[in-house]
N, C-alpha and C positions, 0 to 999 in steps of 0.2 A: 710180081711183075704186072699182073692184071690190075692189082689195086693201084699201082702208080699210074697206070694208063687212064683210069677212070676218074681220078681226082679233078683234073682240069674241066672235064665234062660236067661233073657235079657242081663245081663252083660256077661255071657259066650258067647252068640251069637255075641255081639259086639267085644269081644276079639278074637274070631275066624276069624271075618271079617278083622281084622287088618293085617293078614299075606298075603303072596303072593302065588298064586297057581303055580303049575309046569308050566302051559302054560304061565303065565305072566313072569316067570323067563326066559323061553326059548325065549320069544319075546324080552325081554330086552337084553339078550345075543346076539340074532340075530342082533339087532339094533347096539350094540357096535361093533360086527364083521364087519358090513357094513361100519360103520364110520372109523374103522381102515383100511379097504380095500381101502376106498376113500382117506385117508390121507397118506398112505404109499408111493404111487408114488410121492406125493409132497415132502415128507421128503427125499426120495432118491434123487430127483432132487436138493433139497436144499443142501444136503450133497455133491453131485457131483459138484455143482456150487461153493461151498466153497473150494473144492479141486482145481478146475480150477483157482480160484482167488489166492490161495496159490502158485500154479504153476507159475502164472504170476508174483507174487511178487518175486519168486526165480529168474526168468529170468531178472527182473529189477535189482536185486542185482548183478547178473553176469554181466549185462551191465555196472554197475557202476565200477566194477573191471576192465573190459576191457577198459573203458575210461582212468582209471588211468594208465593201462599198456601202452595204446597208447600215453599218454602224456610223458611217459618215453622212448618210442621206436619210435619216429619220426612219429607217426600216424598210425603204423601198428595195425590192429584191434585185432590180437591175435597171439600167437606163432605158427608157422607152423610145420608140420611133427613131432609132439610130441604126438602121440596117443598111442594106446594099444600095439604097437610094441616096446615101450620103457618100462623100469622098472617103477613102480608107482612113484618113487621119481624123475623121469625125465619128466613126462607128463606135458602137457601145464597148467593144473590148478595150479601146483606147482609154476609156473613162474608168475601167475596172482594173486592168492589169498595170503593174508597176515593174519596170518602167513602161510608159505608154507604148502599146503595140497593137496593131489591128489584127495580126495573124499569129498569135503566140503558138508555139508547138503543141500545147495541150489542147488546142482547138481542132486537132487533126487526129481522127481515129486511125490506128494502124491497119484496120481491116477495110478502110475506105479505099476508093480508087486512088491512083497515084496523085491526081491533082483535082480534088473536088472543087466545085465552083466557089470562087472567092476565098479559097484556102481555109475553109472551115467545114467540119463534119457535123456540128451540133447546131441546134436552133432552140431558142427560148419559147416557152409557152406564153404567148401574148394574152391569153385569158387572164393572167395575173394582173397585167397592166389595165386591160379593159374593165376589169371588175374591182380595181383599186385595192389589190391585195398586198399587204405588207407581211413581214415575217411573223408578226404577232396577231394577225387578223384571224378571227374565229369563223370557220365555215360551217354552216348547219349540216350535220350528218357526215362531216369529213374531218379528218385530222391532218396535220402537216405531213404525216408519212404517206398520205394518199395523193397529195397534189404534186404533179410533175412540174418541175421548173425548167428542165432541159432534157432533150432527147436527140436522137440521131436523125439527120435529114437525108433525103434522097440526094445523091452526089451532084446531079446535074443542076439543081436549083441553087440560086445564089442567096436565098432567104436567110435571114438571121432570126426571124420570129415566125412562130406558127400562129397565124391570124385567123379570125373569122371576118370575112370581107363582104362588103356590098349590101345592097338592100335585102337580098334574100339570105344573108348571113351564111354564105357558102364557106365552109371551113377549108382552110389549107391542109388540114390533117390528111385528107384522103389523097393528096398529090405530093405533099412536101415531106411527110414523116416517113422514115424508113423503119418498118417494124421488124425486119428480119436481117439486120446487118450481120449478125453472128450466127446465122443458121436458124432452121425451124425450131430447134429445141431451145436454144438460148434466146432467140429473138434479138432484141436490141437493148442497149443500156440506157438508164434513166437516172437523172438527178432529181431528188424530191425536196420538198420545202423544208423538211427536217434535216436536210443535207446528207441523208444516206443515199447510196447508189446501189442499184440492183438491176439485173437483167430480167426481162419479162417478154414473152411472146404476145404482146398486145395485138389483138386482131382488129382489123377494120370492120366495125359492126355493119352487118347487112342492113340494119334498120337506119343507117345513116347517122347514128349517134357518135359524136366526137368523144373518145375516151379521155382526152386531155381536159375536157370541160368539167364544170362543177357549178353548184348553185351560187347565185350572186347574193352576197350578204348585205350589200348596200347599193341597191339599184339606182338610187337617186343621187349617188355621189359621182362627180365627174372624174374621169381618169386623169392621171398626172400629165 
């Protein structure tokens, strides 16, 4: 008789023990929060790495179009003097991309702000045009893998070219080029004259030296 009376009580006790206490729930929530906090930086890094890779792919595609342009125009790397001072339908991308378009999607870095000035994230190294450099030009002490053709620009500027301007040859580099688009470790992405693309944390030299510049192999030759 005593055994029959205690079974319902034992079953109720077992059913009560199957639940979680408030303390246990708080512990589980705390563990989940810690795991999320540990994983979030890795997820952010992975997302930024993916954007950097997409940016490099964009620059490679631009490089392919520049090679096609060069084959049609005697080795000139890009059309000169066709930047934001021209109407959109006359700017250099229209002469390079097929079908003609001034703002092809590959000119927008996914890590750039939502709407960079004049709808492009990259600018050309105008030292190449200033010094009359073609794809086959030999530069003293430099190889084609050292010469930057294109890099990432500061979002707010509409420039298409990184120039050296004026009587004092003040370089646009220090105000126009974005050296840290993809973070301090990766820096920004660059397209080189041999058409490889790489990221590099190029620093603005304290001495005022423009790292996109190089020796002039033909000083007496006029730019195109």
